[in-house]
N, C-alpha and C positions, 0 to 999 in steps of 0.2 A: 522387192526393191526394183527400181528401174534398171534396165540394162544400160547403164551410163558409166562413163569413166570417172566423172567428177562433176561437182557443182562449181560454177563460176559466179561471182557476185556481180552487182551492178545492173543497170537497166539499158546498157548499150547493146540492144538486141539486133539480130539480123532482120532483114526485111520480112514482110508478111508472107504467109503461106504455110502449108502443113509440113511437118518434118518428114517428108517422103524419102524413101519408099515406105509405105505401110506394110507391115509383115504380120505374121501370126504372133509375134512377140510384142507387138505394139501395145502399150498400156493406154487405156481409154479414159478420157475425162469428158464431162458434159457440162454445159451451162443451160439452165432451165429458166425460161421467162415467158411473159406474155405482155407486150409483144416481144419479139426476139430480133427482128431485122436490124434494130438500131445498136445492138450491143457491140462494144469494141473489144470485149474480152478474148474472143477467139484469136484475133491477130496478135494481141499482146502476149497471151499465154503460149501460143504455139511458137512465137519467136523466142520467148523465155525458155521453153523446153529445148529448142535447138541450141541456144547459147549454153545450156547446161549439158548438152549432148545426151538428153533423155530420149529414148525411143518411145515417144508418147505423142498423143494428139488430143486436142480439145475440140469438141463439136457442139454447135448450137442446137437446142431442141425447143421448139415452140410448144409449150405446155400450158393449157388453160388451168385456171385455179380449180375448176371442178374436177379436173383429171389428175391433179398433182399426186395424190396418195396412190392412185393406181399406177402411175408412172414410177414413183419411187419404189413401190413393191416389186415392179418388174426389174428395175435397175439393180435391186439387191441380188438378183439371180445371175447377174453378169459377172463372171469370175475375174475378168481382166479389167473391170472398172475400178479405177484407183481413187477417183475423187469427183466431186460435183461442185460447181459454182452456181449460186442462186441469185437471181435478180428479181425485179418487180414482177409479180406481187407475192412471191413465194417465201420471203425471208422469215416471216413470222410463222406461217403455217407449217413450215418444215421443221421448226424447232422441236415439236413433240414427237417427230418421227425418228430422230437419231437416238442412239443408245447412251451417249454421254455428251456433255456440253463443256466447252472451255469457259474460263472465268469471264471473258468479255461477253460471251453469249448469255451466260447466266445473269449478268448485270443488265443487259439491254433487251433481253427477251426476243432475240432474233439471231439467225445465222445467215452467212452468205457463202460459207464453204463447208463441205463435208469431206472428211478423209475416210475412205473405205478401207478398213484395216484387214489384215490377212485372216484374222479369226472370224470375220463376218460382222464385227462391230463397226458401227458408224459413229464418227466423232465430229461434232459440229462446233464451229467457231465463227466469230464475226470480225472482219478486218476493215469494214467500211470506215470506221472512225480513224484507225491508224492511217489508212490511205489518204483520207482528207487532210489530216494534220501534216503528214509527210509531204503531200503535194503542195500545201500552203508554204511550208518551210523551203522546199526545193525551189519555189518561185521567188524566194527572198522576202517572204512576209512572215508574220507570227501572230499568234492569238493571245499570248501572255500579256496581261494588263490592258487588253482591248475590250470594248463593248461589242458583244457578238449576238446577232439575231439568227436563230435557226428556225427555218420555216418548213414544217412537215416533221411529224414525230412518228412516222411509220418505222419499218425495219431499219432503213438506212439512217433516217433522222435520229433515231434513238442512239445508234452507234456513234454518229458524228457528235451529238450533244455530249455523250459520255466522255469521248476523247477530248473535246474542247474543255469540259469541266475539269479534267485532270491537268490541264495546262494553264491554270490560274488566270482566267479572264477577269477583267474588272466587273463585268456583268454578263450573264448569259440569259437571254430571253428565248423562250420556246413559244412557238405559235403553231396551232393546228386547228383545222375546221372542227375536229373532234376535241372539244374542250376537255373532256374527261381524260382522254388519252394523254394530252399534253400535261395535265395536272398530275397524273400518275407518274409520268416521267420526272417531273419536277420533284416530287416527293422522294423518288428513288435516288435521284442525283444528290439531293440535299443530305440524305442519309449516308450515301456512299462516299461523298467527297466533303470532308469537314471544312468549313469556312467558305464554301462556294456560295456566291451570291447568284441565285437562279430564280427566275420568275416566269410566269406565263403572262401573255398579253397579246396585243394586236400585232399585225404584220407590218406596221408602219416602220420603214427603215430609217426614218429621220433620227439622227443622233447616234447611230450605230457605226462603228468603225469596220466591222466585218459582217457581211450578210451572206448566209449560205442557204441556197435553195435545195431542199431535200424532198421535193415533191416531183411528180411526173410532169408538171406543167413545163412546157417548152419542148417536149418531144413532138415529133411530127403528128402523132395521133392525138396529142393533148396540147394544142397550142395555147399560148397565153403566158402570163407572168404571175408569180406567186406574191410579188410585192409591186407597189406602184413605182416604176422607175423615176417618175418625176419627183419623188420624195427622197431619192438618194442624194447624199451629200458628196461633193467632189472629193476624191481621195478615199472614199469607202471601198474596201476590197469586196468584190462580189464574186462568190464562188457558186457554181452550178454543178450539181452531181449528174445532170443529164449529159450523156455522152454524144448523142447524135440528135440534132445537128451540133457541130462543134460550137458555133456561135448561136446560142439560143436567142430568142427575142429579148429575154432579160439581159443577157450579156451584151448584146449589140446596143441596147438602149443605155446600159450602164457605161459602156465605153464611150458612147457619144456624149455623156455627161462628164467625162474626164475621170472615170473610176477605173482603177486597175481591175482586171477580170481574170478568172481562173476557170477554164472549161473543165467539164467532167472527165475528159481523158486524162488530165493531170492527176486527179484524185484516184482514178482507176490505176494508173501507172504506179502510183505511190504504194499500192498494196500488192502488186504482182509478185515481188520478191518474197514478201512475207507469206503469201499464200503458197508459193512454190515450196518454201521451207516447211510449211505445214503439211503439204502433200508428201514430202520426201519421207521415204520409209513405208509408205502405204502399200500393202500387198507384197507378193513374193516374186512376181514374174519377171 
């Protein structure tokens, strides 16, 4: 367990920075990704740790896809490592490395959080979908009864699509440059969520009330947009999972067209509390 007095709810966290001073009792967490400079998780999680009075710190680690398994094998040997957050491109690859999966991870086939338990077992779960829906609701919007376009069906996209499907959209369309991957997800969701109207198709956003970018397009290293902003209808909610920059090219263009926009930081913030609760109880120290 963390050497903490209590957990406090909510997301009104202190400012950025590590929960200093670090000591030999500090519990360690890591976020693995490639690239890593753009991630917003360290600031949010370290603030959440301080709000909960956990003696813990989360640090970013730049890990290439080719080195992921080697790094994970090494991290298993760190006794005071309590948890791992995974971002692009590791969410799917890490699935087979953990000892047990949560229900969401089993449904979507990817994980974005690992709890390192005291007995040496690693438990993986995915909170991307929860974070997206929570962020949308916190901003005063909803997906129930809406036509929703999800672009990108990788690790995050699958989780987001599954969460959207469970909230009764009027129509859920999936688009991916990998047509087979999108169709596999469509089949899985149709089986898992009775009555859901889900299809695969183009990334044309015309006619959709909610458009969600779950691709890396928009990051500094991968500029561009996943949909044609000129095809967005005024009033369409545009959500981008990209965290940095805050206003991606897609969001800026959508805002210029009179669309409400939701930056990736909001969807990330929407899952911080849930991930912290998932981490709680990991380890002994």
